[in-house]
MARRO-624158 format. One record per residue (C-alpha): residue number from 1; y, x, z. Coordinates in steps of 0.1 Angstrom, whole numbers. Layout:
// residues N
<node NUM, <Y, X, Z>>
...
// end
This chain:
// residues 71
<node 1, <6, 18, -177>>
<node 2, <34, 33, -154>>
<node 3, <24, 50, -122>>
<node 4, <42, 42, -91>>
<node 5, <45, 59, -57>>
<node 6, <49, 37, -26>>
<node 7, <54, 47, 11>>
<node 8, <62, 28, 42>>
<node 9, <58, 24, 79>>
<node 10, <37, 0, 100>>
<node 11, <53, -23, 125>>
<node 12, <42, -19, 162>>
<node 13, <23, -52, 159>>
<node 14, <4, -39, 128>>
<node 15, <-4, -6, 147>>
<node 16, <-17, -26, 177>>
<node 17, <-40, -47, 154>>
<node 18, <-53, -17, 136>>
<node 19, <-61, 0, 169>>
<node 20, <-79, -31, 181>>
<node 21, <-98, -37, 149>>
<node 22, <-101, -4, 130>>
<node 23, <-113, -8, 95>>
<node 24, <-109, 6, 60>>
<node 25, <-80, -13, 45>>
<node 26, <-84, 1, 10>>
<node 27, <-100, -30, -4>>
<node 28, <-71, -54, 5>>
<node 29, <-46, -30, -9>>
<node 30, <-66, -25, -40>>
<node 31, <-69, -63, -45>>
<node 32, <-31, -66, -41>>
<node 33, <-26, -43, -71>>
<node 34, <-53, -60, -91>>
<node 35, <-35, -93, -86>>
<node 36, <-4, -76, -101>>
<node 37, <-26, -67, -132>>
<node 38, <-25, -31, -119>>
<node 39, <-47, -6, -102>>
<node 40, <-46, 13, -69>>
<node 41, <-51, 49, -77>>
<node 42, <-50, 64, -42>>
<node 43, <-40, 54, -6>>
<node 44, <-32, 79, 21>>
<node 45, <-24, 78, 58>>
<node 46, <4, 103, 66>>
<node 47, <6, 108, 103>>
<node 48, <33, 132, 115>>
<node 49, <56, 125, 84>>
<node 50, <85, 101, 82>>
<node 51, <62, 74, 68>>
<node 52, <29, 61, 80>>
<node 53, <13, 56, 45>>
<node 54, <17, 66, 9>>
<node 55, <0, 53, -22>>
<node 56, <-2, 58, -59>>
<node 57, <-7, 28, -81>>
<node 58, <-5, 16, -117>>
<node 59, <13, -16, -125>>
<node 60, <27, -32, -157>>
<node 61, <64, -25, -147>>
<node 62, <87, -19, -117>>
<node 63, <98, -55, -115>>
<node 64, <64, -68, -107>>
<node 65, <57, -41, -80>>
<node 66, <92, -45, -64>>
<node 67, <90, -83, -62>>
<node 68, <54, -87, -51>>
<node 69, <51, -59, -25>>
<node 70, <85, -65, -8>>
<node 71, <75, -100, 5>>
// end
């Protein structure tokens, strides 16, 4: 199965929510990839970089990942 690298930034609203209710968000991200018939390999917070998070995941193909995660 192909491996994909994803990265992104949180919105201000998302950051506020995470500060108000801190929790490990690995499980929801993992479930997202399971719903794509894939697997979350690793999930990293990247403070001080151009992006807030980075992940490695396996998925059947790039079309599935691009369509599902861009919503």
